PDB file of N, CA, C and O in Angstrom:
ATOM      1  N   MET A   1      99.771 112.343 128.012  1.00  0.00           N
ATOM      2  CA  MET A   1      98.496 111.361 128.425  1.00  0.00           C
ATOM      3  C   MET A   1      97.880 110.720 129.708  1.00  0.00           C
ATOM      4  O   MET A   1      98.513 110.827 130.758  1.00  0.00           O
ATOM      5  N   THR A   2      97.242 110.367 129.699  1.00  0.00           N
ATOM      6  CA  THR A   2      97.104 110.093 131.694  1.00  0.00           C
ATOM      7  C   THR A   2      96.714 108.134 131.490  1.00  0.00           C
ATOM      8  O   THR A   2      95.856 107.633 130.763  1.00  0.00           O
ATOM      9  N   ILE A   3      97.823 107.334 132.534  1.00  0.00           N
ATOM     10  CA  ILE A   3      97.360 106.059 132.450  1.00  0.00           C
ATOM     11  C   ILE A   3      95.909 105.623 131.919  1.00  0.00           C
ATOM     12  O   ILE A   3      95.650 104.703 131.144  1.00  0.00           O
ATOM     13  N   GLU A   4      95.303 106.244 132.346  1.00  0.00           N
ATOM     14  CA  GLU A   4      93.910 106.128 132.622  1.00  0.00           C
ATOM     15  C   GLU A   4      93.103 106.116 130.525  1.00  0.00           C
ATOM     16  O   GLU A   4      92.369 105.329 129.927  1.00  0.00           O
ATOM     17  N   TYR A   5      93.745 107.331 130.159  1.00  0.00           N
ATOM     18  CA  TYR A   5      92.862 107.219 129.322  1.00  0.00           C
ATOM     19  C   TYR A   5      93.688 106.020 127.895  1.00  0.00           C
ATOM     20  O   TYR A   5      93.280 105.564 126.827  1.00  0.00           O
ATOM     21  N   TYR A   6      95.180 105.913 128.800  1.00  0.00           N
ATOM     22  CA  TYR A   6      95.464 104.775 126.801  1.00  0.00           C
ATOM     23  C   TYR A   6      95.025 103.446 128.149  1.00  0.00           C
ATOM     24  O   TYR A   6      95.257 102.516 127.377  1.00  0.00           O
ATOM     25  N   LEU A   7      94.731 102.936 129.067  1.00  0.00           N
ATOM     26  CA  LEU A   7      93.853 101.698 129.278  1.00  0.00           C
ATOM     27  C   LEU A   7      92.649 102.055 128.797  1.00  0.00           C
ATOM     28  O   LEU A   7      92.401 101.178 127.970  1.00  0.00           O
ATOM     29  N   GLN A   8      91.701 102.857 128.818  1.00  0.00           N
ATOM     30  CA  GLN A   8      90.817 103.252 128.010  1.00  0.00           C
ATOM     31  C   GLN A   8      91.090 102.864 126.232  1.00  0.00           C
ATOM     32  O   GLN A   8      90.471 102.520 125.225  1.00  0.00           O
ATOM     33  N   MET A   9      92.107 103.112 126.585  1.00  0.00           N
ATOM     34  CA  MET A   9      91.567 102.899 124.452  1.00  0.00           C
ATOM     35  C   MET A   9      92.788 101.832 123.815  1.00  0.00           C
ATOM     36  O   MET A   9      93.444 101.678 122.785  1.00  0.00           O
ATOM     37  N   ALA A  10      92.591 101.156 125.309  1.00  0.00           N
ATOM     38  CA  ALA A  10      93.899  99.667 125.227  1.00  0.00           C
ATOM     39  C   ALA A  10      92.293  99.493 124.915  1.00  0.00           C
ATOM     40  O   ALA A  10      92.010  99.729 123.741  1.00  0.00           O
ATOM     41  N   ASP A  11      91.094  99.086 125.839  1.00  0.00           N
ATOM     42  CA  ASP A  11      90.457  98.055 126.063  1.00  0.00           C
ATOM     43  C   ASP A  11      89.354  99.004 125.433  1.00  0.00           C
ATOM     44  O   ASP A  11      88.321  98.565 125.940  1.00  0.00           O
ATOM     45  N   GLU A  12      88.945 100.212 124.491  1.00  0.00           N
ATOM     46  CA  GLU A  12      88.274  99.855 122.572  1.00  0.00           C
ATOM     47  C   GLU A  12      89.118  98.995 121.855  1.00  0.00           C
ATOM     48  O   GLU A  12      88.796  98.122 121.048  1.00  0.00           O
ATOM     49  N   ALA A  13      90.381  99.379 122.287  1.00  0.00           N
ATOM     50  CA  ALA A  13      90.473  98.407 121.446  1.00  0.00           C
ATOM     51  C   ALA A  13      90.574  96.722 121.381  1.00  0.00           C
ATOM     52  O   ALA A  13      90.761  95.864 120.518  1.00  0.00           O
ATOM     53  N   GLU A  14      90.408  96.767 122.379  1.00  0.00           N
ATOM     54  CA  GLU A  14      91.025  94.863 122.451  1.00  0.00           C
ATOM     55  C   GLU A  14      89.137  94.909 121.622  1.00  0.00           C
ATOM     56  O   GLU A  14      88.887  94.473 120.499  1.00  0.00           O
ATOM     57  N   GLN A  15      88.349  95.399 122.354  1.00  0.00           N
ATOM     58  CA  GLN A  15      87.361  95.048 122.255  1.00  0.00           C
ATOM     59  C   GLN A  15      87.056  95.215 120.944  1.00  0.00           C
ATOM     60  O   GLN A  15      87.061  94.135 120.354  1.00  0.00           O
ATOM     61  N   GLU A  16      86.745  96.305 120.136  1.00  0.00           N
ATOM     62  CA  GLU A  16      86.708  95.679 118.431  1.00  0.00           C
ATOM     63  C   GLU A  16      87.659  94.557 117.713  1.00  0.00           C
ATOM     64  O   GLU A  16      87.556  94.247 116.526  1.00  0.00           O
ATOM     65  N   GLY A  17      88.586  94.009 118.620  1.00  0.00           N
ATOM     66  CA  GLY A  17      89.614  92.979 117.286  1.00  0.00           C
ATOM     67  C   GLY A  17      90.684  93.336 117.885  1.00  0.00           C
ATOM     68  O   GLY A  17      91.453  92.431 118.206  1.00  0.00           O
ATOM     69  N   ALA A  18      91.002  94.556 118.169  1.00  0.00           N
ATOM     70  CA  ALA A  18      92.420  95.216 117.128  1.00  0.00           C
ATOM     71  C   ALA A  18      93.551  94.938 118.278  1.00  0.00           C
ATOM     72  O   ALA A  18      94.036  96.016 118.621  1.00  0.00           O
ATOM     73  N   HIS A  19      94.287  93.511 119.184  1.00  0.00           N
ATOM     74  CA  HIS A  19      94.862  93.819 120.208  1.00  0.00           C
ATOM     75  C   HIS A  19      96.141  94.018 119.465  1.00  0.00           C
ATOM     76  O   HIS A  19      97.171  94.266 120.091  1.00  0.00           O
ATOM     77  N   VAL A  20      96.134  93.934 118.333  1.00  0.00           N
ATOM     78  CA  VAL A  20      97.838  94.511 118.466  1.00  0.00           C
ATOM     79  C   VAL A  20      97.883  96.738 119.124  1.00  0.00           C
ATOM     80  O   VAL A  20      98.621  97.453 119.802  1.00  0.00           O
ATOM     81  N   ALA A  21      96.430  96.901 118.230  1.00  0.00           N
ATOM     82  CA  ALA A  21      96.411  97.993 118.979  1.00  0.00           C
ATOM     83  C   ALA A  21      96.476  97.858 119.878  1.00  0.00           C
ATOM     84  O   ALA A  21      97.610  98.267 120.127  1.00  0.00           O
ATOM     85  N   SER A  22      95.806  97.337 121.288  1.00  0.00           N
ATOM     86  CA  SER A  22      95.207  96.925 122.137  1.00  0.00           C
ATOM     87  C   SER A  22      96.930  96.973 123.074  1.00  0.00           C
ATOM     88  O   SER A  22      96.924  97.474 124.198  1.00  0.00           O
ATOM     89  N   MET A  23      98.348  96.399 122.462  1.00  0.00           N
ATOM     90  CA  MET A  23      99.113  96.181 123.013  1.00  0.00           C
ATOM     91  C   MET A  23     100.476  97.341 122.903  1.00  0.00           C
ATOM     92  O   MET A  23     101.488  97.198 123.588  1.00  0.00           O
ATOM     93  N   VAL A  24     100.250  98.692 121.743  1.00  0.00           N
ATOM     94  CA  VAL A  24     100.081  99.289 121.997  1.00  0.00           C
ATOM     95  C   VAL A  24      99.924 100.092 123.294  1.00  0.00           C
ATOM     96  O   VAL A  24     100.561 100.473 124.276  1.00  0.00           O
ATOM     97  N   ASN A  25      98.691 100.128 122.727  1.00  0.00           N
ATOM     98  CA  ASN A  25      98.532 101.416 123.972  1.00  0.00           C
ATOM     99  C   ASN A  25      98.289 101.018 125.569  1.00  0.00           C
ATOM    100  O   ASN A  25      98.238 101.907 126.419  1.00  0.00           O
ATOM    101  N   TYR A  26      98.117  99.369 125.969  1.00  0.00           N
ATOM    102  CA  TYR A  26      99.144  98.389 127.124  1.00  0.00           C
ATOM    103  C   TYR A  26     100.567  99.784 127.214  1.00  0.00           C
ATOM    104  O   TYR A  26     100.790 100.841 127.804  1.00  0.00           O
ATOM    105  N   THR A  27     101.361  98.649 125.950  1.00  0.00           N
ATOM    106  CA  THR A  27     103.010  99.800 126.462  1.00  0.00           C
ATOM    107  C   THR A  27     103.142 101.011 127.065  1.00  0.00           C
ATOM    108  O   THR A  27     103.699 101.219 128.143  1.00  0.00           O
ATOM    109  N   TYR A  28     102.370 102.194 126.006  1.00  0.00           N
ATOM    110  CA  TYR A  28     101.935 103.906 126.923  1.00  0.00           C
ATOM    111  C   TYR A  28     101.662 103.607 127.678  1.00  0.00           C
ATOM    112  O   TYR A  28     102.664 103.636 128.394  1.00  0.00           O
ATOM    113  N   ALA A  29     100.759 103.194 128.300  1.00  0.00           N
ATOM    114  CA  ALA A  29     100.699 102.775 129.978  1.00  0.00           C
ATOM    115  C   ALA A  29     101.961 102.786 130.762  1.00  0.00           C
ATOM    116  O   ALA A  29     102.233 103.378 131.806  1.00  0.00           O
ATOM    117  N   ALA A  30     102.637 102.024 130.046  1.00  0.00           N
ATOM    118  CA  ALA A  30     103.681 101.424 131.591  1.00  0.00           C
ATOM    119  C   ALA A  30     104.115 102.294 130.795  1.00  0.00           C
ATOM    120  O   ALA A  30     104.013 101.704 129.720  1.00  0.00           O
ATOM    121  N   ASP A  31     104.668 103.626 130.502  1.00  0.00           N
ATOM    122  CA  ASP A  31     105.500 104.121 130.696  1.00  0.00           C
ATOM    123  C   ASP A  31     104.731 105.604 131.583  1.00  0.00           C
ATOM    124  O   ASP A  31     105.232 106.574 132.153  1.00  0.00           O
ATOM    125  N   VAL A  32     104.014 105.383 131.460  1.00  0.00           N
ATOM    126  CA  VAL A  32     103.628 106.498 133.464  1.00  0.00           C
ATOM    127  C   VAL A  32     103.142 105.949 133.746  1.00  0.00           C
ATOM    128  O   VAL A  32     101.943 106.198 133.867  1.00  0.00           O
ATOM    129  N   MET A  33     103.859 104.301 134.209  1.00  0.00           N
ATOM    130  CA  MET A  33     103.130 104.096 135.421  1.00  0.00           C
ATOM    131  C   MET A  33     103.515 105.883 137.274  1.00  0.00           C
ATOM    132  O   MET A  33     103.564 107.107 137.400  1.00  0.00           O
ATOM    133  N   LYS A  34     103.621 104.830 137.951  1.00  0.00           N
ATOM    134  CA  LYS A  34     104.017 105.557 138.414  1.00  0.00           C
ATOM    135  C   LYS A  34     104.027 104.511 139.917  1.00  0.00           C
ATOM    136  O   LYS A  34     104.605 104.913 140.927  1.00  0.00           O
ATOM    137  N   ASN A  35     103.654 103.804 139.898  1.00  0.00           N
ATOM    138  CA  ASN A  35     103.898 102.517 141.391  1.00  0.00           C
ATOM    139  C   ASN A  35     104.116 100.849 140.827  1.00  0.00           C
ATOM    140  O   ASN A  35     104.061 100.468 139.657  1.00  0.00           O
ATOM    141  N   ASN A  36     104.295 100.283 141.671  1.00  0.00           N
ATOM    142  CA  ASN A  36     104.109  99.146 141.412  1.00  0.00           C
ATOM    143  C   ASN A  36     102.632  98.422 142.049  1.00  0.00           C
ATOM    144  O   ASN A  36     102.404  97.241 142.312  1.00  0.00           O
ATOM    145  N   GLU A  37     102.282  98.907 142.099  1.00  0.00           N
ATOM    146  CA  GLU A  37     100.618  98.283 141.692  1.00  0.00           C
ATOM    147  C   GLU A  37     100.307  98.701 140.845  1.00  0.00           C
ATOM    148  O   GLU A  37     100.190  97.727 140.102  1.00  0.00           O
ATOM    149  N   GLU A  38      99.790 100.342 139.788  1.00  0.00           N
ATOM    150  CA  GLU A  38      99.437  99.886 138.573  1.00  0.00           C
ATOM    151  C   GLU A  38     100.096  99.079 137.971  1.00  0.00           C
ATOM    152  O   GLU A  38      99.472  98.354 137.196  1.00  0.00           O
ATOM    153  N   MET A  39     101.874  98.852 138.109  1.00  0.00           N
ATOM    154  CA  MET A  39     102.474  97.866 136.889  1.00  0.00           C
ATOM    155  C   MET A  39     101.447  96.523 137.164  1.00  0.00           C
ATOM    156  O   MET A  39     100.609  95.894 136.518  1.00  0.00           O
ATOM    157  N   ASP A  40     102.002  96.487 138.435  1.00  0.00           N
ATOM    158  CA  ASP A  40     100.874  95.058 138.588  1.00  0.00           C
ATOM    159  C   ASP A  40      99.796  94.857 137.806  1.00  0.00           C
ATOM    160  O   ASP A  40      99.668  93.902 137.040  1.00  0.00           O
ATOM    161  N   LEU A  41      98.593  96.196 138.061  1.00  0.00           N
ATOM    162  CA  LEU A  41      97.532  96.280 136.845  1.00  0.00           C
ATOM    163  C   LEU A  41      97.864  95.928 135.703  1.00  0.00           C
ATOM    164  O   LEU A  41      97.159  95.211 134.993  1.00  0.00           O
ATOM    165  N   LEU A  42      99.076  96.426 135.349  1.00  0.00           N
ATOM    166  CA  LEU A  42      98.624  96.266 133.804  1.00  0.00           C
ATOM    167  C   LEU A  42      99.383  95.255 133.345  1.00  0.00           C
ATOM    168  O   LEU A  42      99.335  94.954 132.153  1.00  0.00           O
ATOM    169  N   VAL A  43     100.281  94.517 134.329  1.00  0.00           N
ATOM    170  CA  VAL A  43     101.022  92.440 133.327  1.00  0.00           C
ATOM    171  C   VAL A  43     100.063  91.841 133.874  1.00  0.00           C
ATOM    172  O   VAL A  43      99.475  91.039 133.148  1.00  0.00           O
ATOM    173  N   GLU A  44      99.638  91.975 135.091  1.00  0.00           N
ATOM    174  CA  GLU A  44      97.668  90.985 134.766  1.00  0.00           C
ATOM    175  C   GLU A  44      96.377  91.343 134.002  1.00  0.00           C
ATOM    176  O   GLU A  44      95.278  90.820 134.185  1.00  0.00           O
ATOM    177  N   THR A  45      96.683  92.333 133.099  1.00  0.00           N
ATOM    178  CA  THR A  45      96.136  92.614 131.671  1.00  0.00           C
ATOM    179  C   THR A  45      96.148  93.032 130.392  1.00  0.00           C
ATOM    180  O   THR A  45      95.391  93.550 129.571  1.00  0.00           O
ATOM    181  N   VAL A  46      97.715  92.475 130.530  1.00  0.00           N
ATOM    182  CA  VAL A  46      98.556  92.127 129.093  1.00  0.00           C
ATOM    183  C   VAL A  46      98.234  90.519 129.358  1.00  0.00           C
ATOM    184  O   VAL A  46      97.171  89.927 129.173  1.00  0.00           O
ATOM    185  N   LYS A  47      99.176  90.138 129.725  1.00  0.00           N
ATOM    186  CA  LYS A  47      98.414  88.077 129.549  1.00  0.00           C
ATOM    187  C   LYS A  47      97.237  88.346 130.121  1.00  0.00           C
ATOM    188  O   LYS A  47      97.458  89.468 130.575  1.00  0.00           O
ATOM    189  N   LYS A  48      96.023  88.052 130.438  1.00  0.00           N
ATOM    190  CA  LYS A  48      95.050  88.168 130.033  1.00  0.00           C
ATOM    191  C   LYS A  48      94.480  87.873 127.973  1.00  0.00           C
ATOM    192  O   LYS A  48      93.900  86.965 127.377  1.00  0.00           O
ATOM    193  N   TYR A  49      95.222  89.543 127.470  1.00  0.00           N
ATOM    194  CA  TYR A  49      95.107  89.488 126.579  1.00  0.00           C
ATOM    195  C   TYR A  49      96.661  88.743 125.683  1.00  0.00           C
ATOM    196  O   TYR A  49      96.908  88.610 124.484  1.00  0.00           O
ATOM    197  N   GLU A  50      97.004  88.587 126.229  1.00  0.00           N
ATOM    198  CA  GLU A  50      97.814  87.677 124.923  1.00  0.00           C
ATOM    199  C   GLU A  50      97.836  86.582 124.771  1.00  0.00           C
ATOM    200  O   GLU A  50      98.906  86.272 124.249  1.00  0.00           O
ATOM    201  N   SER A  51      97.166  85.692 124.958  1.00  0.00           N
ATOM    202  CA  SER A  51      96.467  85.109 124.115  1.00  0.00           C
ATOM    203  C   SER A  51      95.782  85.784 122.191  1.00  0.00           C
ATOM    204  O   SER A  51      95.945  85.818 120.971  1.00  0.00           O
ATOM    205  N   ASN A  52      95.417  85.962 122.743  1.00  0.00           N
ATOM    206  CA  ASN A  52      94.492  86.491 121.746  1.00  0.00           C
ATOM    207  C   ASN A  52      95.021  87.639 120.537  1.00  0.00           C
ATOM    208  O   ASN A  52      94.287  87.810 119.563  1.00  0.00           O
ATOM    209  N   LEU A  53      96.672  88.620 120.676  1.00  0.00           N
ATOM    210  CA  LEU A  53      97.267  89.111 120.338  1.00  0.00           C
ATOM    211  C   LEU A  53      98.158  87.686 119.304  1.00  0.00           C
ATOM    212  O   LEU A  53      98.105  87.549 118.082  1.00  0.00           O
ATOM    213  N   LYS A  54      98.843  86.889 120.217  1.00  0.00           N
ATOM    214  CA  LYS A  54      99.047  85.946 119.084  1.00  0.00           C
ATOM    215  C   LYS A  54      97.788  84.761 117.974  1.00  0.00           C
ATOM    216  O   LYS A  54      98.047  84.107 116.964  1.00  0.00           O
ATOM    217  N   LYS A  55      96.621  84.901 118.652  1.00  0.00           N
ATOM    218  CA  LYS A  55      95.673  85.139 117.710  1.00  0.00           C
ATOM    219  C   LYS A  55      96.659  84.984 116.021  1.00  0.00           C
ATOM    220  O   LYS A  55      97.308  84.376 115.170  1.00  0.00           O
ATOM    221  N   GLU A  56      95.737  86.635 116.825  1.00  0.00           N
ATOM    222  CA  GLU A  56      96.205  87.149 116.040  1.00  0.00           C
ATOM    223  C   GLU A  56      97.078  87.554 115.273  1.00  0.00           C
ATOM    224  O   GLU A  56      96.676  87.301 114.138  1.00  0.00           O
ATOM    225  N   LEU A  57      97.832  87.932 115.242  1.00  0.00           N
ATOM    226  CA  LEU A  57      99.906  87.854 114.675  1.00  0.00           C
ATOM    227  C   LEU A  57      98.801  85.735 114.232  1.00  0.00           C
ATOM    228  O   LEU A  57      97.575  85.766 114.345  1.00  0.00           O
ATOM    229  N   ASP A  58      99.268  84.755 113.942  1.00  0.00           N
ATOM    230  CA  ASP A  58      98.720  83.726 113.932  1.00  0.00           C
ATOM    231  C   ASP A  58      98.372  83.522 112.495  1.00  0.00           C
ATOM    232  O   ASP A  58      98.974  83.166 111.482  1.00  0.00           O
ATOM    233  N   ARG A  59      96.955  83.951 112.861  1.00  0.00           N
ATOM    234  CA  ARG A  59      95.881  84.792 111.578  1.00  0.00           C
ATOM    235  C   ARG A  59      96.815  85.590 110.825  1.00  0.00           C
ATOM    236  O   ARG A  59      96.515  85.476 109.637  1.00  0.00           O
ATOM    237  N   LYS A  60      97.652  86.226 110.951  1.00  0.00           N
ATOM    238  CA  LYS A  60      97.614  87.754 109.994  1.00  0.00           C
ATOM    239  C   LYS A  60      99.227  87.197 108.468  1.00  0.00           C
ATOM    240  O   LYS A  60      99.621  87.533 107.351  1.00  0.00           O
ATOM    241  N   ALA A  61      99.659  85.781 110.051  1.00  0.00           N
ATOM    242  CA  ALA A  61     100.217  84.727 109.722  1.00  0.00           C
ATOM    243  C   ALA A  61      99.593  84.649 108.124  1.00  0.00           C
ATOM    244  O   ALA A  61      99.420  85.300 107.094  1.00  0.00           O
ATOM    245  N   VAL A  62      99.355  82.988 108.931  1.00  0.00           N
ATOM    246  CA  VAL A  62      97.795  82.154 106.966  1.00  0.00           C
ATOM    247  C   VAL A  62      97.473  82.710 106.161  1.00  0.00           C
ATOM    248  O   VAL A  62      97.401  82.332 104.991  1.00  0.00           O
ATOM    249  N   GLN A  63      96.939  84.738 107.019  1.00  0.00           N
ATOM    250  CA  GLN A  63      96.372  84.698 105.218  1.00  0.00           C
ATOM    251  C   GLN A  63      97.478  85.698 104.602  1.00  0.00           C
ATOM    252  O   GLN A  63      97.024  86.205 103.576  1.00  0.00           O
ATOM    253  N   GLU A  64      99.095  86.253 104.964  1.00  0.00           N
ATOM    254  CA  GLU A  64      99.474  86.143 104.320  1.00  0.00           C
ATOM    255  C   GLU A  64     100.374  84.909 103.187  1.00  0.00           C
ATOM    256  O   GLU A  64     100.882  84.873 102.066  1.00  0.00           O
ATOM    257  N   TRP A  65     100.189  84.241 104.089  1.00  0.00           N
ATOM    258  CA  TRP A  65     100.859  82.836 103.325  1.00  0.00           C
ATOM    259  C   TRP A  65      99.525  82.118 102.650  1.00  0.00           C
ATOM    260  O   TRP A  65      99.916  81.062 102.153  1.00  0.00           O
ATOM    261  N   TYR A  66      98.327  82.258 102.473  1.00  0.00           N
ATOM    262  CA  TYR A  66      97.112  81.819 102.206  1.00  0.00           C
ATOM    263  C   TYR A  66      97.463  82.902 100.781  1.00  0.00           C
ATOM    264  O   TYR A  66      97.099  82.329  99.754  1.00  0.00           O
ATOM    265  N   ASN A  67      98.197  84.594 100.435  1.00  0.00           N
ATOM    266  CA  ASN A  67      97.672  85.242  99.433  1.00  0.00           C
ATOM    267  C   ASN A  67      99.044  85.288  98.533  1.00  0.00           C
ATOM    268  O   ASN A  67      99.107  85.756  97.396  1.00  0.00           O
ATOM    269  N   LYS A  68     100.011  84.771  99.191  1.00  0.00           N
ATOM    270  CA  LYS A  68     100.156  84.431  97.804  1.00  0.00           C
ATOM    271  C   LYS A  68     100.627  82.742  96.716  1.00  0.00           C
ATOM    272  O   LYS A  68     101.616  82.336  96.107  1.00  0.00           O
ATOM    273  N   PHE A  69      98.944  82.147  97.067  1.00  0.00           N
ATOM    274  CA  PHE A  69      98.602  81.757  96.790  1.00  0.00           C
ATOM    275  C   PHE A  69      97.938  81.428  95.411  1.00  0.00           C
ATOM    276  O   PHE A  69      98.099  80.685  94.443  1.00  0.00           O
ATOM    277  N   ILE A  70      96.817  82.734  96.030  1.00  0.00           N
ATOM    278  CA  ILE A  70      95.489  83.448  95.405  1.00  0.00           C
ATOM    279  C   ILE A  70      96.018  83.331  93.634  1.00  0.00           C
ATOM    280  O   ILE A  70      95.564  82.657  92.709  1.00  0.00           O
ATOM    281  N   PRO A  71      97.476  84.580  93.721  1.00  0.00           N
ATOM    282  CA  PRO A  71      97.161  84.183  92.557  1.00  0.00           C
ATOM    283  C   PRO A  71      97.561  82.752  91.077  1.00  0.00           C
ATOM    284  O   PRO A  71      97.425  82.925  89.866  1.00  0.00           O
ATOM    285  N   PHE A  72      98.026  81.525  91.757  1.00  0.00           N
ATOM    286  CA  PHE A  72      98.063  80.350  91.471  1.00  0.00           C
ATOM    287  C   PHE A  72      96.727  80.214  90.532  1.00  0.00           C
ATOM    288  O   PHE A  72      96.535  80.360  89.325  1.00  0.00           O
ATOM    289  N   GLU A  73      95.619  79.755  92.007  1.00  0.00           N
ATOM    290  CA  GLU A  73      94.993  79.137  92.173  1.00  0.00           C
ATOM    291  C   GLU A  73      93.950  79.812  90.860  1.00  0.00           C
ATOM    292  O   GLU A  73      93.189  79.175  90.133  1.00  0.00           O
ATOM    293  N   ASN A  74      94.302  81.767  90.858  1.00  0.00           N
ATOM    294  CA  ASN A  74      93.172  81.551  89.636  1.00  0.00           C
ATOM    295  C   ASN A  74      93.572  81.661  88.668  1.00  0.00           C
ATOM    296  O   ASN A  74      92.661  81.992  87.910  1.00  0.00           O
ATOM    297  N   ASP A  75      94.743  81.552  88.034  1.00  0.00           N
ATOM    298  CA  ASP A  75      94.803  80.784  86.990  1.00  0.00           C
ATOM    299  C   ASP A  75      95.041  79.347  86.379  1.00  0.00           C
ATOM    300  O   ASP A  75      95.397  79.027  85.245  1.00  0.00           O
ATOM    301  N   LEU A  76      94.667  78.413  87.732  1.00  0.00           N
ATOM    302  CA  LEU A  76      94.239  77.592  87.731  1.00  0.00           C
ATOM    303  C   LEU A  76      92.769  76.958  87.004  1.00  0.00           C
ATOM    304  O   LEU A  76      92.361  76.051  86.278  1.00  0.00           O
ATOM    305  N   LYS A  77      92.326  78.159  87.782  1.00  0.00           N
ATOM    306  CA  LYS A  77      90.733  78.218  86.929  1.00  0.00           C
ATOM    307  C   LYS A  77      90.036  79.109  86.244  1.00  0.00           C
ATOM    308  O   LYS A  77      88.851  79.433  86.173  1.00  0.00           O
ATOM    309  N   ILE A  78      91.892  79.710  85.339  1.00  0.00           N
ATOM    310  CA  ILE A  78      91.437  80.295  83.811  1.00  0.00           C
ATOM    311  C   ILE A  78      91.511  78.739  83.062  1.00  0.00           C
ATOM    312  O   ILE A  78      91.329  78.974  81.867  1.00  0.00           O
ATOM    313  N   GLN A  79      91.644  77.690  83.192  1.00  0.00           N
ATOM    314  CA  GLN A  79      92.533  76.370  82.580  1.00  0.00           C
ATOM    315  C   GLN A  79      91.246  76.264  82.893  1.00  0.00           C
ATOM    316  O   GLN A  79      90.661  75.191  82.745  1.00  0.00           O
TER     317      GLN A  79
END
C-alpha cells in the first residue's frame, strides 16, 4: 500500500467520525514514509485530529460507565 492510500483512508475515516480508525491509518502511513517532509505532514495532520480522538475515547468511556447503570435503572422502573 502507498502513503497516499493510507492518508486517503484516514481522511475518509475522519470524515465519518471514526477517529480511532483514522489514527490507525495514519500510523500505517508513517510506516511507509520516505522523508522528513512527509513525516512533518503526518505529524501536523495527527495533531489536527488529536482532540477529536480524545473526544471519541472520552465518549466511549462515558458510554461504558452509563451502560453499567442501565440494569439498575430498569430495576427502578419496574418497581
